[in-house]
N, C-alpha and C positions, 0 to 999 in steps of 0.2 A: 554568310548564309545565302545572300542573294546571288553571289557569284556561283556558288555550288548549285543553286537552283537553275541558273542559266546554263551551266555546263550539262546538267542532267537533262534539261529540256532539249537542248540542242542535240544531245546524243540520241534521245528517243525519237526525235523528229527525223534524224538522219538515218535511223534504222540500226544504230550501233547496238550490238549484243544479241538481238533477237530478230533474225531475218524472217520476213514473211508474216510477222505477227499481225500487221494491219489487215492483210488479206484474210488471214485465218479468222480473226475476230469478226470482221465484217460479214463473213460468210455464215455466221451463226443464225439459227432460226429463232423465232419467237417462242417464249415459254408456253408450256401447256397449262391451261387454266385448271386450278384445283378447287377453290371455293371462294366465295365473295364475302368480304368483311363489311357488314352493314351496320354494326353498332355505332351510334352517334358519338360515343365517347372516344372512338379510335379514329381520329381525324388527322393525326400527324404521326403515322406509324414510322418508327425509326429503328426498331429492333425486333427480331423474330428468332425463335428457336422452336424446333420440332421435338415432340415427345412421342411415346408410343400410342397415346390416345388423342393427340391433337397438337396444339401450338401454345407458346407463350409469347406475348407481344407487349410492347411498351410504346407510348407516345414520346415525342421529345418535349422540350419545355412548353408548358401550357399555363395560362392564367386560371384555367377552370379546374377546380379541385377534383371533380369527378373524372377528369382525364389523367390525373397524376396517380396512377395505380399500375400494378402488375396485373395483366389480364391473361387468364387461362381460357383458351378456346377449344371447343371440341373439333372433331374431324370435319365438320361442316362450317367452320369459322364462326360458330355461335359462342358467345361468352358464357362460360360455365360458372366462373367465380372470379373474384378479384382479391388482391392483397394490397393493403394500404401501406405507405411509408410512415414511419413514426414522426418524421419531420419533413418539411418541404424540400424536394429535390430541385436542383437548379436547371439542369438540361440533360435528361437521360437520353442517350443516343444509341446504345447497343446493349446486347445481353448475350450470355452464353451459359451453357450447362456443363459443369465439370464432370469428370468421369465418375465421381461419387454421388452425382445427382444434385450437387449444390448449384443454385442459380446465382449468377453474378450479373448485376445491372451496372452499366458504366455511365455515371453521371459526369460526363467529360466534355460536353459541348460548351463552347466559349467563343461565339461569333465575334465578339469585340476584343478578344484576347486580353482580358483584364481580371480574371479570377485568380485570387491568391492561392487557392487550393481547388482541386477537383475531387471526385469521390467515387468509390465503389460501394455498392450495396450487396451484401451477402445474405441469401435466403437459403438456409439449410433445409434438407428434406424434412417435411413435417412441421417446420417452424411456421409461426403465424405472423411474424414481423421480421423484416430484413434488418441487418445490422450495418451501420455506416462506418466506413473507413476513409479517412481523408488522406490525400497525397499532394505533393508539391513538386513541380518540375524544377530541375536544377538550373535551367537557363531562361526562366521567365515563362509567362503564360503561352499556351498553345490551344488552338481549337482542334478537337478530335472527335471522331464519330465511330471508331472501330475498336473492338475489344477481341483479343484472342486469348485462349486459355491453354497453357502448356500442359504436357502430360502429367506434371506434378501439381497442377492447379495454379501455377504462377500466371498472373494476369500480364498481358502484353498490350499496351495502349499504342495505337498507331495514329499519328496526327494527320490532320487534313491539310498539311502543308502542300502548296502547289509544286508539282513536279517531283519533289523528293521528300517523302514522308519519313518522320522519325519514329523509331521504335523505342518505347520506354518501359522499364520494369521497376518494381520496388527495389530500393537499395537495402531494405531491412524488413523485419517482421511487421506485418500489418497488425495494428492494435486499435481497437475501438476507443474513441476519445482522444487519440493522438494523431498527429500528422506525420506520415511516413514520406521520406524523400524518395523521389524517383531518380533513376539514372538512365542515360541514353545507351542502349545496347547496339544500335545500328541504325541504318536508314535504307530506304528502298525507293527506286525510281521505276515505276511501272511502265511497260512499253506503250508507245502511242499507237492508237488504232484509228479507224475511220468510222466507227460505229455511230449511227445516228442516235441523238438523244436531245431532249428539250433545251439543253444548255450548250449544245454544239461543242466547240473546241474546249471551253472551260470545263465542261462536264467530264472530259476524259483525263483531267489532270489531278483530281483530288480523290482520296480514299474516303468512302462513305460507309463502309461496313466491313466486317470480317467474321470468319468462323473457322473452327477446326473440326475435322471429320470425327465421327464417333470412335474410330479406332486409333486416332491420333497420327495417321500416316499421311494425311494431306491437310493443307490449310488454304484458305481462300481470302483474298482481298478484293473488294469491288469499288468501282467508280460509278458515276451516274450512267455509264454506257456499257461497261463490261465487267466480268469477273476474271480474276487471274488466280489459277490454282497452282500451288507449290507442293512438291513432294517433301515429306519431312522424315528423312532417314535418321534412325537412331533417336528420334524424339527431340532433336535439337531444333526447336521452332524458330528461334531468332536467326540462327545460321542459315536455315533453309530459305528464309525470306530475304535476308541480306545478300546471300551468295547464289541463290537458286535461279533457275530459268523457268518462269511460269508458263502454264498452258492457258491461253485466252479462251473465254467463253462469252460470246456476244450476248448482250441483253438489250436489244435495240428498243428505243422509244418507250421505255417505262416512264410513267408520268413524273415520278421523282423517286427513283430507286435508291434507297439508303440502307436497305437491310439485305442480309444474305445468311443462309444457314444450310446445313446438310439435312437430308432426310435421315431418320433413325438408322436405316441400313447403309447409309453412305453412298448410295448409287445415284443421287441427284442433288441438285441445289434448289433451294426454295427462296423466293424473294417476295416482297410486298412493298408497294409504294405508299407514300403519303396520299391522302385523298386529293383528287384533282378537281377543282371547281365544285367541291362539295359532293362529288359523286363517289359511291362506294368503290373500293379497289379490290382486286383479286390476288390471292396467293398464286404465284406462278411457279411451275416446276421445269427445271432444265436438266435433262438426263445427262449423265456423265458416261460417255461411250466406254464399253469394255470394262466397266467397274463391277467387281464382284461384291456381293453384300458383305458388310463389315461383320466380323466375328464378335465384336463387342460394341455396346452402345451405352450412353450415359444412363446411370440408374435414375429412376424418377420417384421411387417410393421408399427405399430403405433409408433410415436416419443416418446422418453422418456424425461420427464421433469427433473427428477432427478434420480440418481443412488444410491441405498441404500449403496453400497460399498464406495461411496465417501462422505457420510454424517455421517454414523454411522457403521463403519466396525466391531465394536466389541460390538454390542448392544444386542446380544442374548446369551443364555446359551451356544450355540455352540462355542462361542469365548472365553469361560472361561476354563482355563486349568483344566482338571478333577482332583478331589481329590482322586479318586480311583486309584488303580495300573493299569498301562498300561499292554498290553499283554506281552511285553518283561520283565517287572518287575515281573509279576506273574510267568513267566517261570523260574525265578531265585530261587523261593522258593523250597527248598528241592531237588534240582537237584544233583544227585550223582556226585562225583568227576570224576569217570570214564567217565560218559556221558559228563561232561564238557570238559574233555581232548579230547574226540572224536570230540566234537563240535568244539574245537579249531583247531584241525587238518583240519577238513572239511572246517572251515571258512577260514583258511589260503589258502587252495586250491581254495576256492571260490573267495578270494581276487585276487589271481593271474589270474584266469579265468575272473573274473569280470573286472579287470583292462584292459585286452585285449578287452573285450566286450565294455567297456565304451569309449575306445579310438580308436575304429576301424574306426571312421569317422574323417577326418581332420577338 
């Protein structure tokens, strides 16, 4: 696993696979300010989704019960209402809204990599209480902060592994009160950039959030420094990320950017950071050039009779592990020993820096 990370990191540092990415990402502009989040309960914002009337947001792990809720904000970033969990979540890190309007909250954070299970919370349209589904990795605990939802509602969890993130999907039907096994469907090594961020080199190596566009034709993963958007032809989300070439969008100097989502029309990305030094943070908008408004967007009011993710979570090609080589495997072909050694040294430095980064919150 470490060797694969070394190869992947050496490849991205050497510019293998995506020429000019560093320059393109570094050339990005700062996001446009949308509104300021001032509610004292939203101090560790880690997940964001946009609706037709405002936003849905969550904090990550908190010892304060008033912070452990699902928050609905209006268009001015004021909290309209909250939804409580029926039991205490461990570390909620991301969320997404499926095409039928179902809200999924990813309770997947694990800084110390010691959780026996992680969880997803499902809140159907009109429901008052989210339902808990437990999941277990096939290869031991992982820290993760990104959730993607396939066209059929299948959840895809992307780990916060340095340099080469794993993509995991349910191996069976999600059932409340039961633990569902996960299986690894692929991995992704995002290109290296030079975008400035509070964590410098380490901040460009880990995935901190993800989202799928309202029409399902694009998906995005972000680091502390940049977002990387993938085209999703034919709805095959896993294949698009493992085999696709992403377009970089620089998000420079966000205080601690862990969230990303699409606007309801799909023409821009929205982000929000955790509060920095106790100061309120703002939702930022990054326009996507030449993007036509989406013809469809997630429903937000109509009740859902069934959720695809709870009936056939592995029904599409997107849930089949790809037979082609992943980005990190391709990077290992023909890499000179000198480059590998350099990558190893840099990866060791990244591990040290990344360890501090991943554990900076209690």
